[in-house]
C-alpha positions in Angstrom: 144.1 58.2 89.1 146.4 57.5 92.4 142.7 57.4 94.4 141.4 54.8 92.0 144.7 52.7 92.1 145.2 53.1 95.6 142.4 50.2 96.4 144.2 48.1 93.4 146.3 45.1 94.7 150.0 46.2 93.9 150.5 42.9 91.6 147.2 44.2 89.5 148.5 48.2 88.9 149.8 47.4 85.4 147.3 44.5 84.7 145.6 45.7 81.4 142.1 44.4 82.4 141.8 46.2 85.3 143.3 49.3 83.7 140.7 49.4 81.0 138.2 48.6 83.6 138.5 51.9 85.7 139.6 54.2 83.1 139.0 55.6 79.4 142.5 54.9 78.1 143.3 56.4 74.5 146.5 54.6 74.0 148.4 51.8 75.9 151.8 50.4 75.8 152.4 47.2 77.8 152.1 46.1 79.9 155.9 44.4 80.0 157.7 42.8 82.2 160.7 44.2 84.3 163.6 42.0 85.0 167.0 42.6 87.1 170.2 40.8 87.6 172.4 40.5 90.5 175.9 40.1 89.2 175.8 36.9 91.6 173.1 35.3 89.2 174.5 36.0 86.0 174.9 32.9 83.7 176.9 34.3 80.4 175.7 32.5 77.0 177.3 29.4 75.9 178.5 29.0 72.2 179.3 31.9 69.7 180.7 35.3 71.7 179.9 38.3 70.5 182.6 40.7 68.7 184.0 43.8 70.5 181.5 46.7 71.0 180.7 48.7 67.8 180.0 52.3 68.1 176.6 53.2 67.7 177.4 55.2 64.5 178.8 52.6 63.0 177.7 52.2 59.2 177.2 48.5 59.8 175.0 48.7 62.5 173.0 51.5 60.5 172.2 49.3 57.8 171.2 46.5 60.2 168.9 48.8 62.1 167.4 50.3 58.8 166.7 46.7 57.5 164.8 45.7 60.6 161.3 45.2 60.9 159.8 48.9 62.2 157.7 47.0 65.0 160.5 45.1 66.4 163.0 47.9 66.1 160.5 49.8 68.1 160.0 47.2 70.5 164.1 46.7 71.2 165.1 49.8 71.9 168.2 49.3 70.3 168.2 52.4 68.4 168.6 54.1 71.7 171.4 52.6 73.2 173.9 54.7 74.4 176.5 52.0 75.3 178.9 50.2 72.3 176.6 47.6 70.4 177.6 44.0 70.9 177.0 41.9 67.9 176.7 38.7 65.8 178.0 38.5 62.4 177.0 36.1 59.6 180.1 36.4 57.3 180.1 40.2 56.9 176.7 41.1 58.2 175.3 41.8 61.5 172.5 39.4 62.5 172.1 40.2 66.3 172.7 43.2 68.3 172.8 44.3 71.9 173.1 47.2 74.1 171.9 49.5 76.6 171.0 52.7 77.4 171.9 54.3 80.6 169.3 55.2 83.0 169.5 57.3 86.4 171.0 55.3 89.1 173.5 53.5 87.3 170.6 51.2 85.5 171.5 50.1 82.3 168.7 49.4 80.3 169.3 46.5 78.3 168.1 46.1 74.8 168.6 43.1 71.7 167.8 42.7 68.4 168.0 39.7 66.2 167.0 39.7 62.3 164.0 37.3 61.9 166.0 35.0 59.4 168.6 34.5 62.6 166.0 33.7 65.4 165.8 30.4 67.7 169.8 30.0 67.4 170.5 31.3 70.5 172.3 34.5 68.9 170.4 36.9 70.5 171.3 35.5 74.1 175.1 35.7 72.8 174.9 39.4 72.0 173.3 40.3 75.2 175.3 38.4 77.3 178.5 40.4 76.1 176.3 44.1 76.8 175.2 42.2 80.1 179.2 41.9 81.1 179.7 45.4 79.7 177.4 46.8 81.9 178.5 44.8 84.8 182.0 45.6 84.2 180.9 49.4 84.5 179.3 48.6 88.0 175.7 49.2 86.7 172.7 47.4 87.5 171.0 45.5 84.3 167.7 46.1 83.7 165.7 44.2 80.8 162.0 45.3 80.1 160.1 42.9 77.7 156.7 41.7 76.3 157.6 39.2 73.7 158.0 35.9 75.9 161.1 35.0 73.7 163.0 38.2 74.8 161.5 37.1 78.5 163.3 33.7 77.7 166.4 35.1 76.9 166.8 37.4 80.6 165.7 34.4 82.3 168.7 32.5 80.9 170.8 35.2 81.8 169.9 34.9 85.3 167.6 37.9 85.2 164.6 37.9 87.8 161.1 39.1 87.0 160.5 41.3 89.9 158.0 44.0 88.4 155.7 45.0 85.4 155.7 48.5 83.7 152.7 49.7 81.4 152.2 53.3 80.1 148.8 54.6 79.3 147.2 57.9 77.9 144.0 58.8 79.1 141.3 59.7 76.8 141.1 63.7 76.7 144.9 64.0 77.7 148.1 64.8 75.7 150.7 63.2 78.3 151.3 59.2 79.1 151.2 58.0 82.9 153.7 55.2 83.4 152.4 52.6 86.0 155.1 50.2 87.8 153.9 46.9 89.8 155.5 45.0 92.1 155.5 41.3 91.8 154.0 40.8 94.2 154.9 42.4 97.5 158.6 43.4 96.8 160.8 46.4 96.2 163.8 46.5 94.6 166.6 47.9 96.2 170.1 48.6 94.9 173.0 50.0 96.4 176.7 50.0 95.8 178.8 47.7 97.6 182.5 47.6 96.4 183.0 47.4 93.2 179.7 45.7 92.0 176.1 46.8 92.1 174.1 44.5 94.7 170.6 43.8 94.4 168.1 42.3 96.4 164.2 42.1 97.2 162.9 43.5 100.4 159.3 43.5 101.5 157.4 46.7 101.2 157.3 48.8 104.1 
């Protein structure tokens, strides 16, 4: 795989058309955009604020997840968060929730899910904004991975920058998937601790 992809431009490594041309693929997940947030670029969502974080074992959160569309739930990754869940309620029921999963290197992998009947009202952005604030307060680097354009718009409004793409593929005749990352277009994301806040910058690939 490395030999084949070595001749592919970096920005095209996660391109579905390129991959299907070069390989016999049994399964593919993605491609999805990868976006990151520098604290200086963070723009908190206006309007309704999410309440205090809920424990992931909260009965109200469990009910919200149980009622969600299975595909939406899987796409969001909200069931895998390790942070508190930051939620928006409609009366006594959760209508949007966000949080993050702790990944190596102080990365906070964001997840957000809004009930179908609550979409296009800014609720997902409000919940995600609270989750991002929590991640920054914990000196973590927020990461946003998304395929749907609606999710990507939320990230951009909060100040995230799309710096890469990711796709997972399983080649025919194999049992383990391969995860491919592509730069947009010729940058590596580098992060370093600076005082209390993580500092993220784009530097040209060596």
